[in-house]
N, C-alpha and C positions, 0 to 999 in steps of 0.2 A: 263811725261809718267809714268804710274804705271805698274809694272811688278810683276808677282807672284814669291815669294821667298819661298823656302822650307828650313826649318831648322831641322836638324836631329842630334842626338848625335853621335859623332865620337868615334873611338876605343880608343883614347888616353885621353878621358875625355873632349875634346873640343867640341864645337858645330860647325857643318858644315852647312854653308848656301850656297845654289846655286839657280840659276835662270834657270829653264828648257828652257825658250824661247831664251836664249842667250847661244850659245855653249861655253863651257869652261869658264863659269862664276861661279867660286867657291871662297869661303872664309871660314875662321874659326876664332873662338875666344873663350875665356873662358866664356863670357856671350853672351846672345842674342844680346844685343846692340852693343857689340864690333864686332861680326860677321857681323851684318848689316852695321855698319859704314865702315868696311873694304871693304864690297861689293860695297858701293857707291863710293869709291875712284877710280879715273881713273887708268887704267892699266899702262899708260905711261904719263909722264909729257910732257909739251909742248916743252921743250928743247930737250928731247930724240926724240920726233917725228920729229922735225925740223932737227936734226942731221941725223937721219935715212933717211929722205926724201932727204936730200942733198947727202947722200951716194948712194942711189938708182939712183938718177939723174946722178951722176958722172959715175956710172957703165954702165948706158945706153947711156952715152955720149950725154946727152941733158941738157938743163938748168933747173933749179928748177922751173922757171915760166912755161916752156913747160910741165913739169911733172904735175904741179898743174893744168894746163889747161886740161890735160887728166882726172884728178880726178874730175874736175868740170863739165865734160860732163854728160848728162843724162845717166842713166843706160839703157842698151839694153837687149832685150831677143833674144833667137835664132831665133824666128819668124821675127824679125826685119831685118834679113839679107836675101838677095836673095838666092834662092836655086832652084833646078830642081826637087824637090820632087813631085810637081803636075804633071809634065811631065812624070816622072817615074811611078807614080800611074796610070795615064791614059794608058800608054803603057802596064803596067802589066795587067790592066783590059781588054784591047783589046786582049792581048796574051791569057789570061784565057778564054775569050769568044771564041776564035778561036781554043782553045785546044793546043796551041803552047808553053805554059809556061813550062819551064824545071825545073827551080829552085824552092825552097820553098820560103816562105814569109821571107822578110828581116827584 
């Protein structure tokens, strides 16, 4: 995957590289190549990720496998969950039509 990287001169003589499409993805180096190389490096190594994962699972009092199962589930949007928004919208429309609506728009 190719991402746009912006390289700008920093205040201390270093070059600052950042990727606008990735939040908090910044790096710096004395040369352009050094800044880009540091930007490609993962923020966490595999050992740190595994240790932190185990720590979180312990705090939640679940197994690492169960926590991994949660992470492997597909991402959901708010629209994927049941709500009564449609019912409230219909009720508000009826109340407006009858002139009985008291409150403002939510």
